[in-house]
C-alpha positions in Angstrom: -1.7 30.9 -68.0 0.8 33.5 -66.8 2.7 32.8 -63.6 0.9 35.6 -61.7 -2.4 33.9 -62.6 -1.6 30.7 -60.8 -4.3 30.2 -58.1 -2.8 31.2 -54.8 -3.9 28.1 -52.9 -2.1 25.8 -55.4 1.4 27.2 -54.9 3.9 24.6 -53.5 5.3 27.0 -51.0 1.9 27.4 -49.4 1.7 23.7 -48.5 1.5 23.0 -44.8 4.7 21.5 -43.4 4.6 17.9 -42.3 4.1 17.6 -38.5 7.2 16.7 -36.5 7.0 14.1 -33.7 7.6 16.0 -30.5 9.7 13.1 -29.2 12.3 13.8 -32.0 12.7 17.3 -30.6 13.8 16.0 -27.2 17.3 17.1 -26.2 19.8 14.2 -26.1 22.3 13.4 -23.3 26.0 12.6 -23.5 25.2 8.9 -22.8 22.8 8.8 -25.8 25.5 10.3 -28.0 28.0 7.6 -26.8 25.4 4.9 -27.5 25.2 6.1 -31.1 29.0 6.4 -31.3 29.4 2.8 -30.3 27.0 1.7 -33.1 28.9 3.7 -35.7 32.3 2.4 -34.6 31.0 -1.2 -34.7 29.6 -0.6 -38.2 33.0 0.7 -39.3 34.7 -2.3 -37.8 32.4 -4.5 -39.8 33.1 -2.7 -43.0 29.7 -1.1 -43.3 31.1 2.4 -43.1 34.4 3.7 -44.4 36.6 5.6 -42.0 35.8 8.8 -43.8 32.1 8.2 -43.3 32.7 7.3 -39.7 34.6 10.6 -39.1 31.8 12.6 -40.8 29.1 10.9 -38.8 30.9 11.3 -35.5 31.5 15.0 -36.2 27.7 15.4 -36.8 26.9 13.2 -33.8 28.8 15.3 -31.3 27.3 18.5 -32.5 23.7 17.1 -32.4 21.3 18.5 -29.9 18.0 16.6 -30.5 17.1 13.0 -30.8 15.8 13.7 -34.3 19.4 14.5 -35.4 20.7 11.2 -34.0 18.2 8.9 -35.8 19.4 9.5 -39.4 23.0 8.7 -38.4 22.2 5.0 -37.9 19.1 4.6 -40.0 20.9 2.5 -42.6 22.7 0.3 -40.1 21.5 -3.0 -38.6 21.7 -1.8 -35.0 20.0 1.6 -35.7 18.8 3.7 -32.8 15.0 3.3 -32.3 12.9 6.4 -32.5 11.4 7.3 -29.1 7.7 7.6 -28.4 6.3 10.7 -26.9 6.2 10.4 -23.1 4.2 10.4 -21.1 1.8 8.4 -23.4 -1.4 10.2 -23.7 -4.7 8.3 -24.0 -5.6 7.7 -27.6 -2.1 8.7 -28.8 -0.7 6.9 -31.9 2.1 4.6 -30.9 4.9 4.4 -33.5 5.3 0.9 -34.9 8.4 -1.0 -36.1 8.7 -3.3 -39.1 6.2 -6.2 -38.9 7.5 -9.7 -38.4 6.1 -12.0 -41.0 6.8 -15.8 -40.7 5.7 -18.5 -43.1 7.0 -22.0 -42.8 10.0 -20.7 -40.9 11.0 -19.4 -37.5 12.5 -16.2 -36.1 13.8 -15.1 -32.7 14.6 -11.8 -31.0 16.8 -12.4 -28.0 19.4 -10.7 -25.9 20.2 -7.0 -25.9 18.0 -6.0 -28.9 16.1 -2.8 -29.4 12.4 -3.5 -30.0 10.0 -0.9 -31.3 7.2 0.3 -29.0 4.6 -1.4 -31.1 5.4 -4.8 -32.7 3.2 -6.6 -35.1 3.7 -10.4 -35.6 2.0 -12.5 -38.3 3.0 -16.2 -38.2 1.7 -19.0 -40.4 3.1 -22.6 -39.9 6.1 -21.2 -38.1 7.6 -20.2 -34.7 8.3 -16.8 -33.3 10.1 -16.0 -30.0 10.2 -12.4 -28.6 12.4 -12.2 -25.5 12.1 -8.7 -23.8 14.0 -9.6 -20.6 17.3 -8.3 -21.8 16.1 -5.8 -24.4 16.7 -2.1 -24.4 13.3 -0.7 -23.5 13.1 3.1 -23.3 9.3 3.0 -23.1 7.1 2.5 -20.1 4.4 0.8 -22.3 5.0 -1.8 -25.1 2.3 -3.0 -27.5 2.5 -6.4 -29.2 -0.1 -7.5 -31.8 0.0 -11.2 -32.7 -1.9 -13.2 -35.3 -0.9 -16.8 -35.7 -2.3 -19.7 -37.7 -1.0 -23.2 -37.1 2.0 -21.5 -35.4 3.6 -21.0 -32.0 4.5 -17.6 -30.7 6.4 -17.2 -27.4 6.7 -13.8 -25.7 9.0 -13.5 -22.7 8.6 -10.4 -20.6 10.5 -9.1 -17.5 9.5 -10.9 -14.3 8.0 -7.7 -12.8 6.2 -6.6 -16.0 2.5 -5.8 -16.0 0.7 -7.7 -18.8 -2.7 -6.5 -20.2 -3.9 -9.3 -22.4 -6.6 -9.2 -25.0 -6.9 -12.7 -26.5 -9.0 -14.3 -29.2 -8.2 -18.1 -29.5 -10.0 -19.9 -32.3 -9.4 -23.6 -31.9 -6.1 -22.5 -30.4 -4.8 -21.2 -27.1 -3.4 -18.0 -25.5 -1.8 -18.5 -22.1 -0.2 -16.2 -19.6 2.3 -17.8 -17.2 1.3 -15.2 -14.5 3.6 -13.3 -12.1 6.5 -15.2 -10.6 8.0 -14.7 -7.1 10.0 -11.5 -7.3 13.0 -10.5 -5.2 12.6 -7.5 -2.8 13.0 -4.2 -4.7 16.2 -2.3 -4.2 15.3 1.1 -2.6 18.5 2.6 -4.1 17.5 1.8 -7.7 13.7 2.2 -8.0 12.4 1.2 -11.4 8.9 1.4 -12.8 7.7 -1.9 -14.1 7.0 -2.1 -17.9 3.5 -2.5 -19.1 2.9 -4.9 -22.0 -0.3 -4.6 -24.0 -0.6 -7.9 -25.8 -3.4 -8.6 -28.3 -3.3 -12.2 -29.6 -5.4 -14.1 -32.1 -4.5 -17.8 -32.3 -6.2 -19.9 -35.0 -5.2 -23.6 -34.5 -2.0 -22.1 -33.0 -0.6 -21.2 -29.6 0.6 -17.9 -28.0 2.5 -18.3 -24.7 3.5 -15.4 -22.5 6.3 -16.2 -20.1 7.9 -14.3 -17.2 11.5 -13.7 -16.3 14.8 -14.8 -17.9 15.2 -18.0 -19.8 16.2 -21.1 -17.8 19.6 -21.2 -19.6 20.2 -17.6 -18.5 19.1 -18.3 -14.9 21.6 -21.2 -14.8 24.4 -19.1 -16.3 24.5 -21.2 -19.5 23.9 -18.4 -21.9 
């Protein structure tokens, strides 16, 4: 068939472009650029990037205007910058998910100043999982955690003032929420909106525990 006889609706150039997440078009601040610069410098110090690569990425970084331009700069590094969710969250909107946590006959922990995704899926069988959000970097107002555990223990620690919306389904297991703790008086000079955690938990011969506030070792200054 001659080239001019190719059906018009089959031409590659006529394909609809993939939609772009509106959050990735958000303009970035100087503070966000510096956050990425710190990640790049740490990676170079660990030998993950050559100094030539570091210079190239920093040059790109400081000319970046949108969040979408920042994400690829750290996508291949352990402490990569999380992609933001569109805010405010619209009812029924799809929440971007991170890599699922799968545990089998083992254990895993996420502690300290880590960067969780807005939606985290956890599947644990004969193991232990700890997710501590009290010191995590949380750019989102709402966080979603979906947990399925079989003969396993999953502990989720949220900030003391967090709002928890729990949807539980224990089957010969248990799902417990510690409940709100006594909070200090809010500082009027630094108002902050409490984070909302949507937690769905299915425990089959296992246990899911939701705790509030920093770990005891952190409260005692031991960690």
